[in-house]
C-alpha positions as CSV (number, residue, x, y, z in Angstrom):
1,M,-10.5,-239.5,-55.9
2,T,-10.9,-239.3,-52.1
3,E,-11.0,-243.0,-51.6
4,K,-8.0,-243.3,-54.2
5,T,-5.9,-240.9,-51.9
6,R,-6.5,-242.8,-48.9
7,R,-5.7,-246.1,-50.3
8,K,-2.4,-244.5,-51.5
9,Q,-1.5,-243.3,-48.0
10,S,-2.4,-246.7,-46.5
11,E,-0.2,-248.4,-49.0
12,R,2.6,-245.9,-48.3
13,E,2.7,-246.7,-44.7
14,W,3.1,-250.5,-45.5
15,V,5.8,-249.8,-48.0
16,E,7.5,-247.6,-45.6
17,R,7.8,-250.1,-43.1
18,F,9.1,-252.7,-45.8
19,R,11.7,-250.5,-47.1
20,E,13.3,-249.6,-43.7
21,S,13.1,-253.3,-42.5
22,G,16.3,-254.4,-41.0
23,I,15.5,-258.1,-41.9
24,V,14.9,-257.4,-45.6
25,R,18.2,-255.4,-45.6
26,G,20.0,-258.4,-44.4
27,I,18.6,-260.6,-47.1
28,V,19.7,-258.2,-49.8
29,F,23.2,-258.5,-48.3
30,L,23.2,-262.1,-48.2
31,L,21.6,-262.7,-51.9
32,F,24.5,-260.3,-53.0
33,G,27.0,-262.7,-51.3
34,F,25.5,-265.7,-53.1
35,G,25.5,-264.2,-56.2
36,L,29.1,-263.0,-55.8
37,A,30.0,-266.7,-54.8
38,A,28.5,-268.1,-58.0
39,L,30.4,-265.6,-60.2
40,I,33.7,-266.5,-58.3
41,F,32.7,-270.4,-58.9
42,G,32.0,-269.7,-62.3
43,A,35.5,-268.1,-63.0
44,A,38.1,-270.5,-64.7
45,D,41.4,-270.5,-62.8
46,S,41.5,-267.1,-61.8
47,C,41.1,-268.0,-58.0
48,E,43.7,-270.4,-57.7
49,G,46.2,-268.3,-59.5
50,V,45.8,-265.3,-57.4
51,F,44.8,-266.7,-53.9
52,G,45.6,-270.6,-54.3
53,A,42.0,-271.9,-53.8
54,R,38.4,-270.7,-54.6
55,W,37.4,-271.0,-50.8
56,R,40.3,-268.5,-50.3
57,A,38.9,-266.2,-52.7
58,L,35.4,-266.5,-51.0
59,V,36.8,-265.4,-47.7
60,V,38.4,-262.5,-49.4
61,A,35.1,-261.6,-51.1
62,G,33.3,-262.2,-47.9
63,V,35.7,-260.1,-45.9
64,V,35.4,-257.3,-48.3
65,L,31.5,-257.4,-48.2
66,V,31.3,-256.9,-44.3
67,V,33.8,-254.2,-44.5
68,A,31.4,-252.7,-47.4
69,V,28.5,-253.0,-45.3
70,V,30.1,-251.4,-42.4
71,H,31.5,-248.4,-44.3
72,F,28.0,-248.0,-46.0
73,F,26.5,-247.8,-42.6
74,L,28.7,-245.1,-41.6
75,N,29.1,-242.9,-44.3
76,H,25.9,-243.3,-46.0
77,P,23.4,-243.7,-43.0
78,R,20.4,-242.4,-45.0
79,S,20.7,-244.6,-48.0
80,F,21.7,-247.6,-45.7
81,H,18.2,-247.4,-43.7
82,R,16.6,-247.3,-47.2
83,N,16.4,-250.8,-48.5
84,S,15.3,-249.4,-52.1
85,R,18.8,-247.7,-52.3
86,V,20.4,-250.9,-50.8
87,V,18.7,-252.9,-53.7
88,L,19.8,-250.3,-56.4
89,I,23.6,-250.0,-55.3
90,F,24.3,-253.6,-54.6
91,G,22.3,-254.6,-57.6
92,M,24.1,-252.4,-60.2
93,M,27.4,-253.7,-58.6
94,L,26.2,-257.4,-59.1
95,A,25.0,-256.4,-62.6
96,Q,28.4,-255.0,-63.6
97,L,30.5,-257.9,-62.1
98,G,28.1,-260.5,-63.9
99,L,28.7,-258.6,-67.2
100,M,32.5,-258.7,-66.7
101,R,32.3,-262.2,-66.0
102,L,30.5,-262.8,-69.2
103,A,33.0,-260.8,-71.4
104,S,35.6,-263.2,-69.7
105,G,33.6,-266.1,-70.6
106,L,33.0,-265.2,-74.1
107,A,36.8,-265.0,-74.5
108,E,37.5,-268.4,-73.1
109,G,34.9,-269.6,-75.5
110,G,36.6,-268.1,-78.6
111,A,33.9,-265.5,-79.3
112,F,36.6,-262.7,-79.7
113,G,38.9,-264.9,-82.1
114,E,42.7,-264.5,-82.0
115,F,42.6,-261.6,-79.7
116,G,40.7,-263.5,-76.9
117,A,41.1,-262.1,-73.3
118,R,42.4,-258.7,-74.6
119,Y,38.9,-257.9,-76.4
120,A,37.2,-259.0,-72.9
121,F,39.5,-256.5,-71.2
122,V,38.5,-253.5,-73.3
123,L,34.8,-254.4,-73.5
124,A,34.3,-255.1,-69.6
125,P,31.7,-252.3,-68.6
126,F,33.8,-250.8,-66.0
127,A,31.9,-247.7,-65.7
128,L,28.5,-249.2,-65.6
129,A,27.6,-249.0,-61.8
130,P,29.7,-245.9,-61.3
131,M,28.0,-243.9,-64.2
132,A,24.5,-245.1,-63.0
133,I,24.8,-244.7,-59.2
134,T,26.5,-241.4,-59.7
135,I,23.3,-239.9,-61.6
136,L,21.0,-241.4,-59.6
137,L,22.6,-240.8,-56.1
138,G,25.6,-238.5,-56.3
139,R,29.2,-238.9,-56.6
140,N,30.0,-240.4,-53.2
141,H,27.8,-243.3,-53.9
142,G,29.5,-243.5,-57.3
143,L,32.8,-243.5,-55.7
144,F,31.7,-246.2,-53.1
145,V,30.6,-248.6,-55.9
146,T,34.0,-247.8,-57.9
147,V,36.1,-249.0,-55.3
148,L,34.4,-252.3,-54.4
149,C,33.8,-253.3,-58.1
150,A,37.7,-252.6,-58.8
151,I,38.3,-255.2,-55.9
152,W,35.6,-257.6,-56.5
153,G,36.7,-257.7,-60.2
154,T,40.1,-259.2,-59.4
155,L,38.3,-262.4,-58.4
156,L,36.7,-262.9,-61.5
157,V,39.8,-263.0,-63.7
158,D,42.9,-264.6,-64.5
159,A,45.8,-264.1,-62.2
160,P,48.0,-261.9,-65.0
161,L,44.8,-259.8,-65.5
162,A,44.2,-259.1,-61.8
163,L,46.2,-255.9,-61.4
164,P,45.2,-254.3,-64.7
165,V,41.8,-255.1,-63.8
166,M,42.0,-253.4,-60.5
167,V,43.6,-250.4,-61.7
168,T,41.6,-249.7,-64.7
169,G,38.4,-250.2,-62.7
170,L,39.5,-247.4,-60.4
171,V,40.6,-245.1,-62.6
172,V,37.9,-245.5,-65.1
173,G,35.6,-245.7,-62.5
174,F,36.7,-242.2,-61.1
175,V,36.6,-240.9,-64.7
176,A,33.1,-242.0,-65.2
177,V,32.0,-240.4,-61.7
178,L,33.7,-237.1,-62.7
179,V,32.2,-236.9,-66.1
180,T,28.6,-237.8,-65.1
181,D,28.5,-235.9,-62.0
182,G,25.7,-233.2,-62.4
183,V,25.0,-234.4,-65.9
184,R,21.7,-232.4,-66.8
185,K,21.1,-233.7,-70.4
186,R,20.8,-237.3,-71.7
187,S,23.0,-236.3,-74.8
188,R,26.0,-235.9,-72.4
189,L,25.9,-239.3,-71.7
190,V,27.2,-240.1,-75.0
191,R,30.0,-237.8,-74.6
192,A,30.8,-239.3,-71.1
193,G,30.8,-242.6,-72.9
194,V,33.5,-241.6,-75.3
195,I,35.6,-240.2,-72.3
196,V,35.2,-243.5,-70.6
197,G,36.1,-245.4,-73.6
198,V,39.3,-243.4,-74.2
199,A,40.4,-244.1,-70.5
200,V,40.0,-248.0,-71.0
201,M,42.1,-247.6,-74.3
202,L,44.9,-245.8,-72.7
203,F,45.1,-248.3,-69.8
204,G,44.7,-251.4,-72.3
205,F,47.6,-250.1,-74.4
206,L,49.5,-249.2,-71.0
207,F,49.0,-252.8,-69.9
208,G,49.7,-254.6,-73.3
209,Q,46.1,-255.7,-74.0
210,I,46.0,-253.8,-77.1
211,G,48.9,-252.7,-79.5
212,G,51.2,-255.4,-77.9
213,E,54.3,-254.6,-75.7
214,L,55.3,-251.0,-76.5
215,W,59.0,-252.1,-75.2
216,S,58.8,-255.5,-76.9
217,V,61.1,-256.4,-79.9
218,D,58.1,-256.9,-82.1
219,G,57.0,-253.3,-81.3
220,I,53.4,-252.1,-81.6
221,D,50.8,-254.6,-83.4
222,W,49.1,-251.5,-85.1
223,R,46.3,-254.2,-86.4
224,S,45.6,-255.2,-82.9
225,L,45.8,-251.3,-81.7
226,S,43.3,-250.2,-83.9
227,Y,40.7,-252.9,-83.4
228,G,41.2,-252.4,-79.7
229,V,40.8,-248.6,-79.9
230,L,37.6,-249.1,-81.9
231,A,36.3,-251.8,-79.2
232,A,37.3,-249.5,-76.3
233,L,35.5,-246.5,-77.7
234,A,32.4,-248.7,-78.7
235,G,32.3,-250.3,-75.2
236,G,32.2,-246.8,-73.6
237,V,29.5,-245.5,-75.8
238,A,27.6,-248.6,-75.3
239,T,27.8,-248.5,-71.4
240,A,26.6,-245.0,-71.5
241,T,23.9,-245.9,-73.9
242,V,22.7,-248.8,-71.6
243,V,22.8,-246.4,-68.4
244,G,20.7,-243.8,-70.3
245,G,18.3,-246.7,-71.6
246,L,17.9,-247.9,-67.8
247,L,17.5,-244.5,-66.0
248,P,14.0,-244.1,-66.4
249,V,13.4,-247.6,-65.4
250,L,15.3,-247.4,-62.5
251,E,14.0,-243.9,-61.6
252,S,10.3,-245.4,-61.5
253,M,11.1,-248.4,-59.7
254,F,13.3,-246.9,-56.8
255,R,11.4,-243.3,-56.9
256,I,14.4,-241.5,-57.5
257,T,14.3,-238.3,-59.6
258,T,17.5,-237.3,-61.4
259,E,18.9,-234.0,-62.2
260,I,17.8,-234.9,-66.1
261,S,14.5,-235.6,-65.2
262,W,14.5,-232.6,-63.4
263,I,15.0,-230.4,-66.3
264,E,12.6,-232.2,-68.3
265,L,9.8,-231.7,-65.6
266,A,10.8,-227.8,-65.9
267,D,9.1,-227.4,-69.0
268,L,6.5,-224.8,-68.5
269,N,4.1,-226.4,-71.3
270,H,2.8,-229.2,-68.8
271,P,-1.0,-229.4,-69.1
272,L,-1.5,-228.3,-65.3
273,L,0.8,-225.2,-65.8
274,R,-1.1,-224.2,-68.9
275,K,-4.4,-224.7,-67.2
276,M,-3.1,-222.5,-64.5
277,T,-2.2,-219.7,-66.8
278,L,-5.9,-219.6,-68.0
279,E,-7.9,-220.3,-64.8
280,A,-5.5,-219.0,-62.2
281,P,-3.0,-216.5,-63.5
282,G,-2.4,-214.8,-60.2
283,T,-1.4,-218.3,-58.8
284,Y,0.7,-218.9,-61.9
285,H,2.7,-215.7,-61.5
286,H,3.1,-216.5,-57.7
287,S,4.3,-219.8,-58.3
288,L,6.9,-218.4,-60.8
289,V,8.2,-215.8,-58.4
290,V,8.4,-218.6,-55.8
291,A,10.4,-220.8,-58.3
292,N,13.0,-218.0,-58.7
293,L,13.3,-217.3,-54.9
294,A,13.5,-220.9,-53.9
295,E,16.2,-221.8,-56.8
296,A,18.4,-219.1,-55.9
297,A,18.5,-219.7,-52.3
298,A,18.9,-223.6,-52.9
299,E,22.0,-223.0,-55.0
300,E,23.5,-221.0,-52.2
301,I,23.2,-223.7,-49.6
302,G,24.0,-226.7,-52.0
303,A,20.4,-227.9,-52.1
304,N,18.7,-229.2,-55.2
305,A,18.1,-226.0,-57.0
306,T,16.3,-227.6,-60.2
307,M,14.0,-229.8,-57.8
308,C,13.2,-226.4,-55.9
309,R,12.4,-224.8,-59.1
310,V,9.8,-227.5,-60.5
311,C,8.1,-228.2,-57.3
312,S,7.4,-224.7,-57.0
313,Y,5.9,-224.7,-60.2
314,F,3.4,-227.1,-59.1
315,H,3.3,-226.3,-55.3
316,D,-0.4,-224.8,-55.5
317,I,-1.9,-226.8,-58.0
318,G,-4.6,-227.2,-55.7
319,K,-6.0,-223.8,-56.2
320,L,-7.3,-224.8,-59.5
321,V,-10.3,-226.4,-57.8
322,K,-11.5,-222.9,-56.6
323,P,-9.0,-220.3,-58.0
324,G,-11.6,-217.4,-57.3
325,Y,-11.3,-217.8,-53.5
326,F,-7.4,-216.8,-53.4
327,I,-6.3,-213.1,-53.2
328,E,-3.9,-213.2,-56.2
329,N,-6.9,-214.4,-58.4
330,I,-9.5,-212.1,-56.8
331,G,-9.9,-208.9,-59.3
332,E,-11.8,-205.9,-58.9
333,G,-14.8,-207.4,-58.1
334,D,-16.5,-208.7,-54.8
335,N,-14.5,-211.0,-52.8
336,P,-16.3,-214.2,-52.2
337,H,-15.0,-214.5,-48.6
338,D,-17.3,-211.7,-47.5
339,D,-20.3,-214.1,-47.7
340,L,-18.2,-216.9,-45.5
341,T,-17.7,-217.0,-42.2
342,P,-14.1,-217.1,-41.0
343,T,-14.0,-220.8,-40.3
344,M,-15.5,-221.8,-43.7
345,S,-13.1,-219.5,-45.5
346,A,-10.2,-220.9,-43.5
347,L,-11.5,-224.4,-44.6
348,V,-11.6,-223.2,-48.3
349,I,-8.1,-222.0,-48.2
350,T,-6.4,-225.1,-46.1
351,A,-8.4,-227.3,-48.7
352,H,-6.0,-226.4,-51.5
353,V,-3.3,-228.8,-50.2
354,K,-5.2,-231.9,-50.0
355,E,-6.6,-231.0,-53.5
356,G,-3.3,-230.4,-55.0
357,V,-2.3,-233.9,-53.5
358,D,-5.3,-235.2,-55.3
359,I,-4.7,-233.5,-58.8
360,A,-0.9,-234.5,-58.3
361,L,-1.6,-238.3,-58.0
362,K,-4.1,-238.2,-60.8
363,N,-1.8,-236.6,-63.2
364,K,1.0,-239.1,-61.8
365,L,3.4,-236.1,-60.8
366,N,6.4,-237.8,-59.1
367,S,6.6,-238.3,-55.3
368,E,9.1,-235.2,-54.5
369,I,6.6,-232.8,-56.1
370,I,3.5,-234.5,-54.0
371,D,5.7,-234.4,-50.9
372,I,6.3,-230.6,-51.3
373,I,2.8,-229.9,-52.3
374,E,1.8,-231.7,-49.1
375,Q,4.1,-230.2,-46.9
376,H,4.7,-226.6,-48.0
377,H,2.3,-224.9,-45.6
378,G,3.0,-227.4,-42.9
379,T,0.7,-227.1,-39.9
380,S,1.1,-223.2,-40.1
381,L,-2.0,-220.9,-38.8
382,V,-4.1,-219.3,-41.5
383,Y,-3.8,-216.0,-39.3
384,F,-6.2,-213.6,-41.2
385,F,-9.1,-215.7,-40.7
386,Y,-8.1,-216.4,-37.5
387,R,-8.0,-213.0,-36.2
388,R,-11.2,-212.1,-37.8
389,A,-12.9,-214.9,-36.2
390,L,-11.4,-213.6,-32.6
391,D,-12.6,-210.1,-33.6
392,Q,-16.3,-211.6,-34.4
393,Q,-16.1,-213.4,-31.1
394,E,-15.3,-210.1,-29.5
395,E,-17.8,-208.3,-30.9
396,V,-20.8,-210.6,-29.9
397,R,-19.3,-210.9,-26.3
398,K,-19.4,-207.1,-26.1
399,Q,-23.3,-207.1,-26.8
400,V,-25.4,-206.0,-23.8
401,D,-27.7,-208.9,-24.2
402,A,-25.0,-211.3,-25.3
403,N,-25.4,-214.8,-23.7
404,E,-22.0,-216.7,-23.0
405,D,-23.6,-219.6,-24.9
406,D,-24.1,-217.2,-28.1
407,V,-20.5,-216.7,-28.1
408,P,-19.0,-218.6,-31.0
409,E,-16.0,-220.8,-30.0
410,V,-12.9,-220.3,-31.9
411,A,-10.6,-223.0,-31.9
412,E,-7.0,-222.6,-33.3
413,K,-6.6,-226.1,-34.8
414,S,-9.6,-225.1,-37.3
415,F,-7.5,-222.6,-38.8
416,R,-4.3,-224.6,-39.1
417,Y,-3.1,-226.6,-42.4
418,P,-3.3,-230.2,-42.0
419,G,0.6,-230.6,-42.6
420,L,2.9,-232.5,-42.8
421,R,5.6,-230.1,-41.8
422,P,8.6,-229.8,-44.1
423,Q,10.5,-233.1,-44.2
424,F,13.7,-232.0,-46.3
425,K,15.8,-229.1,-47.2
426,E,13.9,-228.3,-50.6
427,S,10.5,-228.6,-48.6
428,G,11.5,-226.2,-46.1
429,I,13.0,-223.7,-48.8
430,V,9.7,-223.7,-50.9
431,S,7.8,-223.4,-47.6
432,I,9.6,-220.1,-46.6
433,A,9.7,-218.7,-50.2
434,D,5.9,-219.0,-50.6
435,A,5.2,-217.2,-47.5
436,V,7.9,-214.6,-48.3
437,E,6.5,-214.1,-51.9
438,G,3.0,-213.7,-50.5
439,A,4.2,-211.2,-47.8
440,S,6.4,-209.1,-50.1
441,R,3.1,-208.2,-52.1
442,T,1.8,-206.2,-48.9
443,L,5.0,-203.8,-48.9
444,Q,4.4,-200.1,-49.4
445,K,7.3,-198.6,-50.9
446,P,9.7,-201.6,-50.4
447,T,13.3,-200.4,-49.1
448,P,16.2,-202.8,-48.4
449,G,15.4,-202.4,-44.8
450,K,11.4,-203.5,-44.9
451,I,12.7,-206.5,-47.2
452,R,15.1,-207.5,-44.8
453,Q,12.8,-207.2,-41.6
454,L,10.0,-209.1,-43.7
455,V,12.1,-212.0,-44.4
456,D,13.7,-212.1,-40.9
457,D,10.3,-211.9,-39.4
458,I,8.8,-214.8,-41.2
459,I,11.5,-217.1,-40.7
460,H,11.7,-216.4,-37.0
461,A,7.9,-217.1,-36.7
462,R,8.2,-220.3,-38.8
463,I,11.0,-221.3,-36.4
464,R,8.9,-220.3,-33.0
465,D,5.9,-222.1,-34.7
466,G,8.0,-225.4,-35.2
467,Q,7.5,-225.5,-38.8
468,L,11.0,-226.1,-39.6
469,S,11.7,-228.4,-36.8
470,E,11.6,-231.8,-38.7
471,C,13.6,-230.7,-41.9
472,D,17.4,-230.6,-41.8
473,L,18.0,-226.8,-42.4
474,T,20.5,-225.4,-40.1
475,L,20.5,-222.1,-38.5
476,R,23.6,-221.3,-40.6
477,E,21.8,-222.5,-43.8
478,L,18.6,-220.3,-42.8
479,G,20.8,-217.3,-42.4
480,V,22.4,-218.0,-46.1
481,V,18.5,-218.5,-47.5
482,A,17.2,-215.2,-45.6
483,E,20.3,-213.4,-47.6
484,S,19.2,-214.7,-50.7
485,F,15.7,-214.0,-50.4
486,N,16.5,-210.5,-49.6
487,S,18.8,-210.1,-52.6
488,T,16.2,-211.5,-55.2
489,L,13.1,-209.7,-53.6
490,R,15.4,-206.2,-53.8
491,S,16.2,-206.9,-57.5
492,M,12.7,-207.9,-58.2
493,L,10.9,-204.9,-56.0
494,H,13.5,-202.1,-56.9
495,S,11.7,-198.8,-57.6
496,R,12.1,-197.3,-61.1
497,I,12.7,-193.5,-61.8
498,T,9.9,-191.6,-63.4
499,Y,10.5,-190.9,-67.4
500,P,8.6,-187.7,-69.0
501,K,6.6,-188.9,-71.9
502,D,7.4,-186.1,-74.2
503,G,8.6,-182.5,-74.3
504,S,5.3,-181.0,-73.9
505,D,5.1,-182.4,-70.5
506,L,8.5,-181.0,-69.7
507,E,7.1,-177.6,-70.7
508,K,4.2,-178.1,-68.5
509,S,6.4,-178.5,-65.6
510,G,8.6,-175.5,-66.1
511,D,11.7,-177.6,-67.5
512,K,11.8,-175.8,-70.9
513,K,15.5,-176.1,-71.6
514,V,15.9,-179.9,-70.5
515,L,15.7,-181.4,-74.0
516,T,17.9,-180.4,-76.9
517,R,17.0,-182.1,-80.3
518,K,20.0,-183.1,-82.6
519,K,18.4,-182.6,-85.9
520,K,21.3,-184.1,-88.0
521,S,21.5,-187.2,-86.1
522,G,18.1,-187.7,-85.2
523,S,18.7,-188.4,-81.6
524,I,17.6,-186.8,-78.4
525,S,20.3,-186.0,-75.8
526,G,19.2,-184.7,-72.2
527,K,21.0,-181.7,-70.7
528,L,20.1,-181.2,-67.3
529,S,21.0,-177.8,-65.7
530,S,22.3,-178.4,-62.1
531,K,19.0,-176.2,-60.9
532,S,16.5,-178.3,-62.9
533,G,18.3,-181.6,-62.1
534,K,18.3,-181.0,-58.5
535,K,14.5,-179.8,-58.8
536,S,13.1,-182.5,-60.8
537,G,15.6,-185.5,-59.7
538,I,15.4,-187.0,-63.5
539,L,18.2,-188.2,-65.4
540,L,17.9,-188.9,-68.9
541,P,20.1,-191.3,-71.0
């Protein structure tokens, strides 16, 4: 398994260099330009009608491409420098434009009968790229492809259709982004497809592509209208269905996990989680609490809350290798660390990160989960065993006959996790939540003040140790995260009042007149005198 992990890591370094290469990125843009040029030359007389000649249309397309690349660089720099994202975005745009050109070609060839170009208009997949990119990368990227597809789409149709295609492409694309942003279930895609179909139908009717001209002498062509409505709705649903079918393939190819997939991964019946409930129940409970803390904090700062919850479930799966060596799984029996040196104990504890990565690779968990498993402890210090090692060193040094050569050396790096440090917001949130949850178990009689002090101390210690220096959490966001942790922990660790078991217990305590039984109704009501109430402090419902 170790060899497999090493091979995976070496492959990852090579792949990362390939993904960030500027040469590869330039080739992608050139290939897109050639593909767009081929579609323009394949169009019938559209270019001559709109721009006077095909070469002028090519110049316009080239200028728009240059502007698009500059806009992409300025407004989406993180995606711009990831070649996989560039391929995904421009590939989906080229696919949509190609399908629009195909629909136009079928209309020219008489495939749609007497309605011709009208069916090509309502069946054009205006929402394909906006829907797919919004689900995969978010609404800002979805709006980016909407505008570009609307502009380039005008170069592929006859001159009279240029304005309808641009307006419809813009509005339908915006609608598609709106209805698919934050989609959490695949079934919602069908509803989004119906809404998109309705939008296409309305603009088809507005521009006279279905039903004829409303203000014409002949009035509305009801036959054309009915067929057009059905075609528009069918086209919208078909687009959504295609997007739904492509999502698993695109997620796997481009290593993207959508909100839909995160919801599916949140199923607690995963074999690893079921195994954890049996072999490491303390770790399982710890992971559930970390998930609650991380999810609530992520929601407060606008991070991916579902991702934080799912990754928290799996962040400690490495403890399945030796569950009995972790404090949450140690019962009333002997502590196995009593028989180990501090260095060996620290080695066993820190090894759960590497073992977790190995288990995740073996079970083919997605890359974000593996990243958080690898990063959730960063390079932090296993302070308990480091302190024990220093104490043992001091004890040996204090011995009368102790020789300096006999004093064991204590190297701090031997008691640190191997890293990496958290690289993104969600990883940083899970890292802090993990530390906060573990430390909160040590609180005696927790109060809001103690909880706040604990959370602040842990976050400040992480900052001082540089554990959060590589993720993009700001100080303001860390303050919001801390407040969220305080609120969640207060609700989890709040104290409860002590209820008496029965009337005999009250008699023994001297509160003989506290309970009055109502025989007719069969209910029990508690009446506390001011004296006994102040004395006992017990309030009964």
